[in-house]
C-alpha positions in Angstrom: 14.2 -22.3 -18.1 15.9 -23.5 -15.3 16.3 -21.8 -11.9 18.1 -22.3 -8.6 15.6 -20.3 -6.5 12.3 -18.8 -8.1 10.2 -16.0 -5.7 6.5 -15.6 -6.4 5.6 -11.9 -5.5 8.1 -8.9 -5.5 6.4 -7.1 -2.3 9.3 -6.4 0.7 9.4 -10.0 1.8 10.3 -11.2 -2.3 12.3 -8.8 -3.4 14.5 -8.5 -0.7 14.6 -12.2 -0.3 15.4 -12.6 -4.5 17.9 -10.2 -4.5 20.1 -11.5 -1.3 19.9 -15.1 -3.0 21.1 -13.3 -6.3 24.1 -11.8 -4.7 25.0 -15.0 -3.1 25.1 -16.8 -6.5 21.9 -18.6 -6.8 20.2 -18.2 -10.5 17.3 -16.6 -9.3 14.1 -15.3 -11.3 10.9 -13.4 -9.7 7.4 -13.6 -10.0 5.1 -11.2 -10.5 1.4 -10.2 -11.6 1.3 -7.1 -11.8 3.2 -4.1 -13.8 5.1 -2.6 -11.1 7.3 -4.5 -8.5 7.1 -3.7 -4.5 3.8 -5.2 -4.0 1.1 -4.0 -1.3 3.4 -2.0 0.5 5.3 0.4 -1.8 2.2 0.6 -4.1 -1.2 0.8 -2.3 -0.2 0.5 1.3 2.6 1.5 3.4 4.2 4.0 0.9 1.5 5.8 -0.9 -0.3 6.2 2.7 2.8 8.2 4.0 3.1 10.0 1.2 -0.4 11.5 1.7 0.0 11.8 5.1 2.7 14.1 4.4 1.1 15.9 2.1 -2.0 16.3 4.8 0.2 17.5 7.3 1.1 20.2 5.1 -1.9 21.5 4.0 -3.0 21.5 7.7 0.0 23.1 8.9 -0.9 26.1 6.6 -4.8 26.2 7.0 -3.6 26.8 11.1 -0.7 29.1 10.6 -2.5 32.3 10.9 -1.2 32.3 15.0 2.3 31.8 13.9 1.2 34.9 10.7 1.7 32.6 8.1 -1.4 33.5 6.2 -3.0 31.7 3.2 -4.9 33.3 0.9 -7.0 31.0 -1.3 -5.8 27.7 0.2 -7.4 24.4 -1.7 -7.1 20.7 -2.1 -5.8 19.2 -5.5 -6.6 15.7 -4.9 -5.6 14.9 -8.2 -2.5 16.7 -8.3 -1.9 15.3 -4.7 -2.6 11.6 -6.7 -0.2 12.3 -9.2 2.6 13.7 -6.7 1.9 10.2 -5.1 1.8 8.0 -7.4 5.3 9.7 -8.7 6.8 8.6 -5.5 5.7 5.0 -5.9 6.8 4.7 -9.6 10.4 6.0 -8.6 10.8 3.4 -6.3 9.0 0.6 -8.0 11.7 1.4 -10.5 14.4 1.3 -8.4 13.7 -2.2 -7.3 13.4 -3.2 -11.3 17.0 -1.8 -11.2 18.3 -3.4 -8.3 16.6 -6.7 -10.1 18.8 -5.9 -13.6 22.1 -5.1 -11.4 21.9 -8.2 -9.5 20.8 -10.6 -12.5 17.3 -11.7 -11.3 15.1 -12.5 -14.1 11.4 -11.5 -14.4 8.7 -13.6 -15.6 5.7 -11.6 -15.9 2.4 -13.2 -15.1 0.5 -15.5 -13.0 2.4 -18.8 -11.6 0.6 -21.9 -11.2 2.3 -25.4 -9.5 2.3 -28.6 -11.7 4.2 -30.8 -9.7 7.4 -31.2 -8.0 10.1 -28.2 -9.1 8.0 -27.2 -11.9 5.5 -24.4 -12.0 3.7 -22.7 -15.2 3.9 -18.5 -15.4 0.8 -17.6 -17.4 1.5 -14.1 -18.9 -0.7 -11.3 -19.4 -0.7 -11.9 -23.3 -1.8 -15.5 -22.5 1.3 -16.8 -23.1 2.2 -19.9 -21.0 6.0 -20.8 -19.9 7.1 -23.7 -18.0 10.0 -23.0 -15.8 11.6 -25.8 -13.1 13.2 -24.8 -9.7 15.5 -26.2 -7.3 13.9 -24.2 -4.6 10.7 -21.8 -4.1 9.5 -19.2 -2.2 6.0 -18.1 -1.7 5.5 -13.6 -1.0 3.0 -13.7 -2.1 0.8 -10.7 0.2 -2.5 -10.7 1.4 -5.4 -8.5 0.2 -8.0 -6.7 1.9 -11.0 -8.9 2.9 -14.2 -8.8 1.7 -17.0 -8.0 4.8 -20.5 -9.7 3.8 -23.2 -7.0 3.0 -20.2 -4.3 1.7 -19.6 -5.2 -1.6 -16.9 -3.2 -3.5 -18.8 0.1 -5.2 -18.4 3.2 -6.0 -19.1 4.7 -1.9 -18.0 1.4 -0.8 -14.0 1.4 -0.8 -11.3 -0.9 0.1 -7.9 1.1 1.1 -6.7 0.7 -2.2 -10.0 2.3 -3.3 -9.6 4.9 -0.2 -5.7 5.7 -1.6 -6.5 6.1 -5.2 -9.6 9.3 -4.4 -9.2 11.6 -6.6 -12.0 14.3 -4.7 -11.6 14.4 -0.7 -15.7 13.3 -0.1 -17.5 15.3 2.5 -18.0 12.5 4.8 -16.2 8.9 5.6 -17.5 6.0 7.4 -14.0 4.1 8.5 -15.0 0.4 9.2 -11.9 -0.5 11.6 -9.6 1.1 14.0 -6.6 -0.7 12.9 -3.3 1.3 11.6 -4.6 1.2 8.4 -8.1 2.7 9.2 -6.6 5.3 11.3 -4.1 6.4 8.8 -6.7 7.0 6.2 -8.7 8.6 8.7 -6.0 11.4 9.7 -5.3 11.6 5.8 -8.9 12.7 4.9 -9.7 14.3 8.7 -7.2 16.8 8.2 -7.8 17.7 4.4 -12.0 18.8 6.0 -13.3 15.5 5.4 -16.0 14.7 8.5 -14.6 10.8 9.5 -16.1 8.5 11.6 -14.4 5.5 13.1 -16.0 2.2 14.0 -14.4 -0.3 16.0 -16.3 -3.5 17.4 -13.3 -4.1 20.0 -13.0 -1.9 23.3 -10.1 -0.2 21.8 -8.6 1.6 19.1 -5.4 0.3 17.2 -6.4 -3.2 19.7 -2.6 -5.1 19.7 -1.0 -1.7 21.4 -1.2 -0.7 24.6 -3.8 2.0 26.0 -0.7 4.5 27.0 0.0 4.6 23.1 -3.8 4.9 21.8 -4.9 7.4 24.4 -2.9 10.0 22.4 -3.8 9.0 19.2 -7.9 9.3 20.0 -6.7 13.0 21.3 -5.3 14.0 18.2 -8.1 12.7 16.2 -10.8 13.8 18.4 -9.1 17.7 17.9 -9.6 17.0 14.2 -13.1 16.0 14.3 -12.9 12.9 14.1 -15.9 10.7 15.7 -14.7 7.2 17.6 -18.2 4.6 17.7 
């Protein structure tokens, strides 16, 4: 099969590019190894984190509502149900991307791509079958993965951001290595749900790429949740 354009990866960069190219008349295909579209942002990043942030805020407002006359009785967190709700959101959005691919006649090649020379690549599917694809133009939109810190191998107790977003129970305590956006978002979620969180950051301040005037309110807000910053 020959395509005008092949895009490897269906994250925010990849799927938008593929749909736009197809709308301009190019015969377009996407290569995706995961069973869902949307990449890290939609499936294990921005969207699920915002869903859990919203859910944790609902819980916190109910818990602190007595001052406003809103008294919750047997209030508790069902983390498994919260995860099911979160997954429902990401699944619906991923299916929406699939609908856009279909509507714009973008072909989906499921599997892992390997370059095989000028204008050629191989796609190995999950079933082990390999197909050769020819292209005029190729765009790499493969995204990123969490780094593995030496001495901190992934386990049941040491998680990357993907694992933290999939926890089925609220841990009693949590140490978060890195005070960037992702770390602080996860901290907010679990601190609101009752976890004692400690953020460990090597840089002089949290959110190192941002102005101090922006960082200070974040620190104060987290301090009210009992978060420790080291």
